[in-house]
TISELO-990601 format. One record per atom (N, C-alpha, C): residue number from 1; x, y, z; atom name; residue in one letter. Coordinates in Angstrom, 1 decimal, always signed. Each point is the difference from the previous one (the first is absolute). Layout:
<nodes>
NUM,X,Y,Z,CA,a $
...
</nodes>
This chain:
<nodes>
1,+25.4,+44.5,+57.2,N,m $
1,-0.6,-1.2,+0.5,CA,m $
1,-0.5,+0.1,+1.4,C,m $
2,-0.8,+0.9,+0.3,N,a $
2,-0.5,+0.2,+1.3,CA,a $
2,-0.7,-1.2,+0.5,C,a $
3,+0.4,-0.5,+1.2,N,g $
3,-0.7,-1.1,+0.7,CA,g $
3,+0.8,-1.3,-0.1,C,g $
4,+0.8,-0.2,-1.0,N,l $
4,+0.8,-1.2,-0.1,CA,l $
4,+0.9,-0.3,+1.1,C,l $
5,+0.7,+1.1,+0.5,N,e $
5,+0.9,-0.2,+1.1,CA,e $
5,-0.7,-0.3,+1.3,C,e $
6,-1.2,+0.6,+0.2,N,v $
6,-0.8,-0.3,+1.1,CA,v $
6,-0.5,-1.4,+0.0,C,v $
7,-0.4,-0.5,-1.2,N,l $
7,-0.5,-1.4,-0.1,CA,l $
7,+1.2,-0.9,+0.3,C,l $
8,+1.1,+0.3,-0.5,N,y $
8,+1.2,-0.9,+0.2,CA,y $
8,+0.3,+0.0,+1.5,C,y $
9,+0.0,+1.1,+0.7,N,a $
9,+0.3,+0.1,+1.4,CA,a $
9,-1.0,-0.8,+0.8,C,a $
10,-1.3,+0.0,-0.4,N,c $
10,-1.0,-0.8,+0.7,CA,c $
10,+0.2,-1.5,-0.2,C,c $
11,+0.5,-0.4,-1.1,N,f $
11,+0.1,-1.5,-0.3,CA,f $
11,+1.4,-0.5,-0.1,C,f $
12,+1.0,+0.7,+0.3,N,m $
12,+1.3,-0.4,-0.2,CA,m $
12,+0.4,-1.3,+0.8,C,m $
13,-0.7,-0.2,+1.1,N,d $
13,+0.3,-1.3,+0.7,CA,d $
13,-0.6,-1.2,-0.7,C,d $
14,-1.0,+0.2,-0.9,N,g $
14,-0.6,-1.1,-0.7,CA,g $
14,+0.6,-0.2,-1.4,C,g $
15,+1.0,+0.9,-0.3,N,i $
15,+0.6,-0.1,-1.3,CA,i $
15,+1.3,-0.8,+0.2,C,i $
16,+0.0,-1.3,-0.5,N,n $
16,+1.1,-0.9,+0.2,CA,n $
16,+0.7,-0.4,-1.2,C,n $
17,-0.5,+0.4,-1.2,N,c $
17,+0.6,-0.3,-1.3,CA,c $
17,-0.4,+1.0,-1.0,C,c $
18,+0.6,+0.0,-1.2,N,g $
18,-0.3,+0.9,-1.0,CA,g $
18,-1.5,-0.1,-0.5,C,g $
19,-0.5,-1.2,+0.0,N,n $
19,-1.4,-0.1,-0.4,CA,n $
19,-1.0,+0.7,+1.0,C,n $
20,+0.3,-0.1,+1.2,N,d $
20,-0.8,+0.8,+1.0,CA,d $
20,+0.0,+1.5,-0.3,C,d $
21,+1.2,+0.5,-0.3,N,a $
21,+0.1,+1.4,-0.3,CA,a $
21,-0.8,+0.4,-1.3,C,a $
22,+0.0,-0.9,-1.0,N,v $
22,-0.8,+0.3,-1.2,CA,v $
22,-1.5,-0.1,+0.3,C,v $
23,-0.4,-0.9,+0.8,N,v $
23,-1.4,-0.1,+0.4,CA,v $
23,-0.4,+1.2,+0.7,C,v $
24,+0.8,+0.5,+0.9,N,c $
24,-0.2,+1.2,+0.8,CA,c $
24,-0.2,+1.2,-1.0,C,c $
25,+0.9,+0.1,-1.0,N,f $
25,-0.1,+1.1,-1.0,CA,f $
25,-1.3,-0.1,-0.8,C,f $
26,-0.4,-1.2,-0.4,N,v $
26,-1.2,-0.1,-0.8,CA,v $
26,-1.2,+0.3,+0.9,C,v $
27,+0.0,-0.4,+1.2,N,h $
27,-1.1,+0.4,+1.0,CA,h $
27,-0.1,+1.5,+0.0,C,h $
28,+1.2,+0.7,+0.2,N,w $
28,+0.0,+1.5,+0.0,CA,w $
28,-0.6,+0.6,-1.2,C,w $
29,+0.3,-0.5,-1.2,N,e $
29,-0.6,+0.5,-1.2,CA,e $
29,-1.5,-0.2,-0.1,C,e $
30,-0.5,-1.1,+0.5,N,l $
30,-1.4,-0.3,+0.1,CA,l $
30,-0.7,+1.0,+0.9,C,l $
31,+0.6,+0.3,+1.2,N,i $
31,-0.5,+0.9,+0.9,CA,i $
31,-0.1,+1.4,-0.6,C,i $
32,+1.1,+0.4,-0.7,N,k $
32,+0.0,+1.3,-0.7,CA,k $
32,-1.1,+0.1,-1.1,C,k $
33,-0.3,-1.2,-0.5,N,g $
33,-1.0,-0.1,-1.1,CA,g $
33,-1.5,+0.0,+0.5,C,g $
34,-0.2,+0.1,+1.3,N,g $
34,-1.3,+0.0,+0.6,CA,g $
34,-0.5,-1.3,+0.5,C,g $
35,+0.8,-1.0,+0.1,N,y $
35,-0.4,-1.3,+0.6,CA,y $
35,+0.3,-0.1,+1.5,C,y $
36,-0.7,-0.8,+0.7,N,r $
36,+0.4,-0.3,+1.4,CA,r $
36,+0.1,-1.5,+0.2,C,r $
37,+0.9,-0.4,+0.7,N,c $
37,+0.2,-1.4,+0.3,CA,c $
37,-1.0,-0.5,+1.0,C,c $
38,-0.6,-1.1,-0.2,N,i $
38,-0.9,-0.5,+1.0,CA,i $
38,+0.5,-1.3,+0.7,C,i $
39,+1.1,-0.6,-0.5,N,g $
39,+0.5,-1.2,+0.7,CA,g $
39,+0.9,-0.8,-1.0,C,g $
40,+0.5,-1.0,+0.6,N,s $
40,+0.9,-0.9,-0.8,CA,s $
40,-0.7,-1.4,-0.2,C,s $
41,+0.5,-0.7,-0.9,N,g $
41,-0.6,-1.4,-0.3,CA,g $
41,-1.2,+0.1,-0.8,C,g $
42,-0.5,-1.2,-0.4,N,d $
42,-1.2,-0.1,-0.9,CA,d $
42,-1.3,+0.1,+0.8,C,d $
43,+0.0,-0.2,+1.2,N,e $
43,-1.2,-0.1,+0.8,CA,e $
43,-0.3,+1.3,+0.8,C,e $
44,-1.3,+0.4,+0.0,N,a $
44,-0.4,+1.2,+0.9,CA,a $
44,+0.1,-0.4,+1.4,C,a $
45,+0.3,+1.0,+0.8,N,r $
45,+0.0,-0.2,+1.5,CA,r $
45,-0.8,+1.1,+0.6,C,r $
46,-0.5,-0.3,+1.3,N,s $
46,-0.8,+1.0,+0.7,CA,s $
46,+0.8,+1.3,+0.3,C,s $
47,+1.3,-0.1,+0.0,N,s $
47,+0.8,+1.2,+0.3,CA,s $
47,+0.3,+0.9,-1.2,C,s $
48,-0.6,-0.4,-1.2,N,d $
48,+0.3,+0.8,-1.2,CA,d $
48,-0.6,+1.3,+0.1,C,d $
49,+0.8,+1.0,-0.4,N,k $
49,-0.5,+1.4,-0.1,CA,k $
49,+1.0,+0.7,-0.9,C,k $
50,-0.5,+1.1,-0.7,N,k $
50,+0.8,+0.7,-0.9,CA,k $
50,+1.1,+0.8,+0.7,C,k $
51,+1.2,-0.2,-0.4,N,s $
51,+1.1,+0.7,+0.7,CA,s $
51,+1.1,+0.3,-1.0,C,s $
52,+0.8,+1.0,+0.3,N,e $
52,+1.2,+0.3,-0.8,CA,e $
52,+1.2,-0.9,+0.4,C,e $
53,-0.1,-0.6,+1.1,N,l $
53,+1.0,-0.9,+0.6,CA,l $
53,+0.0,-1.4,-0.6,C,l $
54,+1.1,-0.6,+0.0,N,l $
54,+0.0,-1.5,-0.4,CA,l $
54,-0.4,-0.8,+1.2,C,l $
55,-0.7,-1.1,-0.2,N,p $
55,-0.4,-0.8,+1.2,CA,p $
55,+1.3,-0.6,+0.7,C,p $
56,-0.1,-0.4,+1.2,N,a $
56,+1.1,-0.5,+0.8,CA,a $
56,+0.7,-1.2,-0.7,C,a $
57,-0.7,-0.9,-0.7,N,d $
57,+0.5,-1.2,-0.5,CA,d $
57,+0.3,+0.1,-1.6,C,d $
58,+0.1,+1.2,-0.5,N,w $
58,+0.1,+0.2,-1.4,CA,w $
58,+1.2,-0.7,-0.7,C,w $
59,+1.1,-0.2,+0.8,N,s $
59,+1.1,-0.6,-0.6,CA,s $
59,+0.3,-1.4,+0.5,C,s $
60,-1.0,-0.7,+0.6,N,s $
60,+0.2,-1.3,+0.6,CA,s $
60,+0.3,-1.1,-1.0,C,s $
61,-0.6,+0.1,-1.2,N,n $
61,+0.2,-1.0,-1.0,CA,n $
61,+0.9,+0.6,-1.1,C,n $
62,+1.3,-0.5,-0.1,N,k $
62,+0.9,+0.6,-1.0,CA,k $
62,-0.2,-0.7,-1.4,C,k $
63,-0.8,-1.0,+0.0,N,e $
63,-0.2,-0.7,-1.3,CA,e $
63,-1.2,+0.6,-0.8,C,e $
64,-0.9,+0.7,+0.7,N,l $
64,-1.2,+0.6,-0.6,CA,l $
64,-0.5,+1.1,+0.9,C,l $
65,+0.2,+1.2,-0.4,N,y $
65,-0.5,+1.2,+0.7,CA,y $
65,-1.5,+0.2,-0.5,C,y $
66,-0.9,+0.1,+1.0,N,t $
66,-1.4,+0.2,-0.4,CA,t $
66,-0.6,+1.1,+0.9,C,t $
67,-0.4,+1.1,-0.6,N,l $
67,-0.6,+1.1,+0.7,CA,l $
67,-1.3,+0.4,-0.7,C,l $
68,-1.0,+0.4,+0.8,N,r $
68,-1.3,+0.4,-0.5,CA,r $
68,-0.2,+1.5,+0.2,C,r $
69,-0.6,+0.6,-1.1,N,y $
69,-0.2,+1.4,+0.0,CA,y $
69,-1.4,+0.4,-0.4,C,y $
70,-0.4,+1.2,+0.4,N,k $
70,-1.3,+0.6,-0.5,CA,k $
70,+0.3,+1.4,-0.3,C,k $
71,-0.6,+0.6,-1.0,N,p $
71,+0.1,+1.4,-0.2,CA,p $
71,-0.6,+0.8,+1.1,C,p $
72,+0.4,+1.2,+0.2,N,t $
72,-0.5,+0.8,+1.1,CA,t $
72,-1.5,+0.4,-0.2,C,t $
73,-0.4,+0.0,-1.3,N,d $
73,-1.3,+0.5,-0.3,CA,d $
73,-0.9,-1.1,-0.6,C,d $
74,+0.3,-1.3,+0.2,N,a $
74,-0.8,-1.1,-0.4,CA,a $
74,+0.2,-1.3,+0.8,C,a $
75,-0.8,-1.0,-0.2,N,d $
75,+0.2,-1.2,+0.7,CA,d $
75,+0.5,-1.2,-0.8,C,d $
76,+0.4,+0.3,-1.2,N,t $
76,+0.6,-1.0,-0.9,CA,t $
76,+1.3,-0.6,+0.7,C,t $
77,+0.1,-1.3,+0.0,N,l $
77,+1.1,-0.6,+0.7,CA,l $
77,+1.1,-0.4,-1.1,C,l $
78,+1.2,+0.4,+0.3,N,y $
78,+1.2,-0.3,-0.9,CA,y $
78,+0.9,-0.9,+0.8,C,y $
79,+0.7,-0.8,-0.8,N,m $
79,+1.0,-0.9,+0.6,CA,m $
79,+1.4,+0.3,-0.6,C,m $
80,+1.0,+0.2,+0.8,N,l $
80,+1.4,+0.1,-0.5,CA,l $
80,+0.7,-1.2,+0.3,C,l $
81,+0.6,-0.7,-1.0,N,k $
81,+0.8,-1.2,+0.2,CA,k $
81,+1.4,+0.3,-0.5,C,k $
82,+1.0,-0.3,+0.8,N,g $
82,+1.4,+0.1,-0.3,CA,g $
82,+0.6,-1.3,+0.0,C,g $
83,+0.5,-0.5,-1.1,N,i $
83,+0.7,-1.3,-0.1,CA,i $
83,+1.4,+0.1,-0.4,C,i $
84,+0.9,-0.4,+0.9,N,p $
84,+1.5,+0.0,-0.3,CA,p $
84,+0.3,-1.1,-1.1,C,p $
85,+0.6,+0.4,-1.1,N,i $
85,+0.4,-0.9,-1.0,CA,i $
85,+1.5,+0.3,-0.3,C,i $
86,+0.8,-0.9,+0.3,N,d $
86,+1.5,+0.2,-0.1,CA,d $
86,+0.4,+1.3,+0.7,C,d $
87,+0.5,+0.9,-0.7,N,s $
87,+0.5,+1.3,+0.6,CA,s $
87,-1.1,+1.1,-0.2,C,s $
88,-1.2,-0.3,-0.5,N,a $
88,-1.0,+1.0,-0.2,CA,a $
88,-1.2,-0.3,+0.9,C,a $
89,-0.9,+1.0,+0.0,N,l $
89,-1.2,-0.1,+0.8,CA,l $
89,-1.1,+0.4,-0.9,C,l $
90,-0.9,-1.0,-0.3,N,l $
90,-1.1,+0.2,-0.9,CA,l $
90,-1.2,+0.5,+0.8,C,l $
91,-0.7,+1.1,-0.4,N,f $
91,-1.2,+0.5,+0.6,CA,f $
91,-1.2,-0.2,-0.8,C,f $
92,-1.1,-0.3,+0.6,N,n $
92,-1.3,-0.1,-0.6,CA,n $
92,-1.0,+0.8,+0.9,C,n $
93,-0.6,+1.0,-0.6,N,f $
93,-1.0,+0.8,+0.8,CA,f $
93,-1.3,-0.1,-0.7,C,f $
94,-0.9,-0.7,+0.6,N,m $
94,-1.3,-0.4,-0.7,CA,m $
94,-1.2,+0.3,+0.9,C,m $
95,-1.1,+0.1,-0.7,N,v $
95,-1.3,+0.1,+0.7,CA,v $
95,-0.3,-1.4,+0.5,C,v $
96,-0.4,-0.1,+1.2,N,s $
96,-0.3,-1.3,+0.6,CA,s $
96,-1.5,-0.2,-0.1,C,s $
97,-0.4,-0.5,-1.2,N,a $
97,-1.4,-0.3,-0.3,CA,a $
97,-0.6,-1.0,+0.9,C,a $
98,-1.2,+0.2,+0.5,N,g $
98,-0.7,-1.0,+0.8,CA,g $
98,+0.5,-0.1,+1.4,C,g $
99,+0.9,+0.8,+0.4,N,f $
99,+0.5,+0.0,+1.3,CA,f $
99,-0.7,+1.0,+0.9,C,f $
100,-0.6,-0.6,+1.1,N,q $
100,-0.9,+0.9,+0.8,CA,q $
100,+0.8,+0.3,+1.3,C,q $
101,+0.0,+1.3,+0.4,N,v $
101,+0.6,+0.4,+1.2,CA,v $
101,-1.0,+0.5,+1.0,C,v $
</nodes>
């Protein structure tokens, strides 16, 4: 699992609960799969750029985690939503149709 320990070391100050750790792991899997994070939330920002890192505010909303991704070789925008439900965390990774960046 090369890279997971480095990712954890980079973001351990932002991991305050089990759900944060799971989101961090899913982010790592997406990075390994050729995606790059461009930001958090539903709205584009001028600071958006493809990165292997999580944005500074990635864990600010514990009720709904929202991260935006693009593949390294395309401009298709994907949205990752993580919703805590009881003791589980439900993920939805979808193409963000009609969303312009």
